[in-house]
N, C-alpha and C positions, 0 to 999 in steps of 0.2 A: 407663296409654293413650297411641295414637299422637298428637301432636299435630299431625300431619297431616291425621286423621280430626275433629280438635274444631276446627279451625281453617278446614275444610272449605267450609263457607257461606261465609266470607268471602274467603279467598284463592285462589288457583290451587290443584290439586293439584301442577302440575308441578312447585312451587317447592321447591328443596331444604330441607329439614327444620332445615337451619343458619340460613338466610333466614327462614324462621319464627318458629322461637326468637329471634333475635334482634330481628324484630318487635314480636313478644307482649311483650317484654321492654323494650320503646321505647315500646310504649304505655302499658306500664304505667308507667316512668319520667315520661312526658308527665304521666300523671296526678297521679303525687305531686308533681314539680313544680309544676303550676296549684295543686294543694291549697295546699303552701308557698305559693304569690304570694299567693295570695288570701289566709291565713292574717298575712301580713307587714301582708297591706296596710291591717288593719283599721284605723278610726281610732285615734291616741294620744288620751288614754292607753286602753287597753283592761285593764291591770291596776293595783294598790295605786300612788302613788307615794313613794319615802320623802323625806323633809324632813326633815335630819341636822343638830342644834341643838351646837355647840359648847361647850356649858357645861352645868350643870346645870340641873334644874329649877326654876323659881319665879323667876327673874332678870330683867330686860326682853327679853333675846332671845329666850329662852324662850315668854314670853309674847306677843310679838308673831308669832311663829314659829307658835303655837299658833292665833292670831287667823286669821293666814294660810292655815294648811292648813285650817281649818272652811271659808272661803269657799271655797279652791279645790275642795273635795271639792263643793262646789255648783256651782260652774262646772261641773268637769270629770264630774259627776255619777260619782265614782269616791273610790275613798277616798285621802285624802292625810295615810300616818304619820310623826306625828312621831317622832324617835328621838336620843335624848340619846348623845354621844358627847364626854364633856367630857375634856383635859388638854390639857398644852402650849402653853395662852395658844390654845386653837383648833386648832392646827395638829394635833392628830391627826383629828380631825374632816374638814379642810379636804384631809388629804393621802388621807382614806379616798373623799372626794367626787372628788380629782382623780384618782385611779387606778380609778375607776368606768369602766363602758361607758356612751358617749356615747349613750345611748338615751330620757335623759328620766327614766329613774325612778330615778334617785337624786339630789338636785340638796341645793345647803348654803344655809342661814340663816345669812348671814356679816353680818361688821359691819366697825368701821373697824377692828378688829384686823386684820383680813384685806390692810388696807393697808399698816400698818404693820411684819407681824411677818418682812419679808424682810429689813428693814435692824436688826432687835432681834435677832435669833436666826440664826447663823452657820453652822447646820450641819444647814437644812432639806431634806427629801428630795422636796421636789418646789418648783415656783416659782410661787406666786402670781398674777405678771403671764401666764406662759403657760401653766400646767396648768388653769386655770380660765376658765371661758366665762360673762363679767357678762352676767345675763337680765335684770333687774327691780329696782331700787329700792322698796322698801317705806314708809319715812319716814325724820325724823332727830327727835333729841333734845334742843336744845341744854345743854351744863354750867352749873352755877350753882356759885359760891364761896361754901363754907359757913365761917363761922369761931364760933368756941365763945364764949359769951358774957361772958367775961372778956378777951377780946380789945379792946383799948380803941377801934378804930377803927371806924369807922361806913360807909365809903366804901372805892373801892378807892384811889383817894390817899392818903387817910390811911394805909391799910394799906402803902404803899409808902413811905411819909417812916419810920413803924414799923420796919419793915424795918432802914431805913438809919442808923437810931440806936440801935436796941436789938435786934439781929438773933439773939441769942442766944433769945430769948423765943418766938420764931416757928420753926413747924415744919410742914411739910404732910403727911398721911397719905395713903396709898392701898392700895388692894385688892391691890398687887404690883407688881415693879420690871414697866416696860413695859403697865401697864395704862392707859387712857386716865386714869385723875386722876392719875397719875403723869406721862402726857405732858402733858395740861394745866396740871403743874404746874411743868413742864420751862418750857412757852413762856412761861407767866408769867414768871419768871426768867429769860430770853431777853427777852423782850418790857419788861419794866419795868427791867431790868437790877439785878436784885434776886438774893440769893444764898441764899435759905431753903431750908436742910435738908428732906430727903424722907426720911417714914420708911415702909416698905413692910411691910405686913400678909400675911399668907395668908387674903384674901380682901377683899370690900368691907364687910361686918358686922360684924367687930370691930374693920376700922378705925372704922367709923362709931360703933359704942358707945364706943371711946376718946375718937373726939373730942366727943361728948355729954358724958362723963366729965370732961373739961378737961385728960387726959392728953397729946393734939396740941391743936393749936390751929385748924388750917387744913384744908380738903379738898374737892376737886372732886367734884362726883358729879351724877349725873342728876337727873331734876325729881322721878320716883317716892321715890325715897333723901331728897331735900332735903324734901320737905314732910313725910313721915313723921318726919324728927330733928326738923322744927319743932315739932313736937306736942310732945315734950319740953319744951321752953322754956328750953330749955338753947344752942341756936344761933340764930344768923342768918344771915340771907343776905345778901350784901356786894353781887353783880352778878350779872347774865345773860350767860352767853357767845355772843349772838346778835346779830343787825342789830336785831330787834325785840322788846321785851315778850315775856312768856308769858304766855298766857291764864289759866296754874294759878296764876302767881306775878305776877298787874299791877302790883303797886307795886314790885316790885323792877327797878332800873335796868341796862340793860343796862352792859357794859364802854364800848362807842361815847359814849354818855351821858356817863359819866366819865371821857373822854380818851384810852380805849385803842380806836382806830376800828378797826386791823386784827386785835381779838383774837376773834377765832369758833373756839368746838371745840363739834363737836355728836357726840353718837353717832348712826350711823346704823346700817340695814337694809336689806340686797339678798338678793336671792337669785342663787347661783351653778350652772354645772353644769361638768361636765367640760370636758375641751378636747376641739375637733374635734366638740362638740354640734351637728350638723344648725343652717344658718340656719331652717329650717323650727320645728323644733322651739322654737328661740332666739324667733321671733318667736309661735311658739303661746302659749309661757309668760309670754312679755310682756307681752302682751295680755290674758291671763285672769289675770295677777298687779297688771295694771293697774284692771281693773274690779272686782277682789275688794276696790281699794284704797280704789278711788272707792264704796261700796256705803255707806248711810247708817250699817249696824252699824259695820263696821270703823273707821270716819272718827271716829265718835263714840264710841269704846274708844280710837283710837290719842290722840284729844284729849284725853280725860280724862286719861291718862299725862301729860300735858305735853307729845306730840311732834306732829310737822307731818307729813300722811301727804303723799307725795310721788309723782309719774308720770314715768318720764323711758322713750324708747323704749330698745331695746337698746343702741343705738352712742351715744347720749346718757349712760348709766350705764356704759358702758366710758371713755367721756374723762372722767367725774367722778370712775371709780375711780382712773385712771392721773393725774390731779389730785394727789387726797388722797395717793396711795401718796408722790407727788413732796415733798408739802408736807412730809409726818411724816417722812419719812427724813431731811429737812434737819434737823427738830428731834431726831431722836434723832442725827444726826450730830453738831447742835450740843451739846448736851451730851452727848454722850458715853458715852450709855444703850447698855448692851450685857445681854442676858438669853442665858441658857449653859442 
């Protein structure tokens, strides 16, 4: 068919055929361009969001991540899908998110480990400080110090005295080198001037089991694990590493109450995106996460775990993360901790 005849009602017949052809292509191209712009202008989110969990299902981070995903799904009226990518102390998941498209559809449920891994590992294939965008904090849970019932010390000061008079009678268990339990024990030794040995296990569960069985004497852990271990009747709590007593263990004094004013150890949880996540998406996500954390349902569930819900702006969380990284990096350096 002659294109000039086809376009005759719209264009002057005297126009060259090539010009008419280019004009038609331009009109079609403009239509496609407008359609593409209309599609890209759809409000965020217009498809499911993936929330990557750096550890296996069942742990505190996984529990909190799933609580948040459920609330965010309601906020966004869009599915937020949890995906567990365990391994390498959380670095597999963090690296995956760091290298994802900065479109807001792939997020990391991070924790304290993200602030210390750069100091612990010498061969990371990403930089936590520059390749991840801090979005929002969710909450934190203070560590407590557990002791087997056979340990004669009833207070932190008695434990310190015991460790100096009979150092061979004590050791710290942890879920592995570089874990929060290990770092808390290292910080305790630095602050108290003790040299209690560290016994790393392949996971928190076997470490806790041996603590309850008396094979090891001491362990820093979170409130969830502590409450479960206490039910065995074989362990006791010597102190809470926070500024105030915890609601789930109201009778347990803080380290500050026992003379160690600067001993603060808490596992915190927060959401990160890839590098170069646009500011408008960071703010959108921050607002949605803060709203989710403040819902009565999520607040109640976090507090039942012994955790404190938290809300910070994205810049405040970025500053918090930087301070945590600096603090724990100094502990790693002073205690000469390395994980390969």
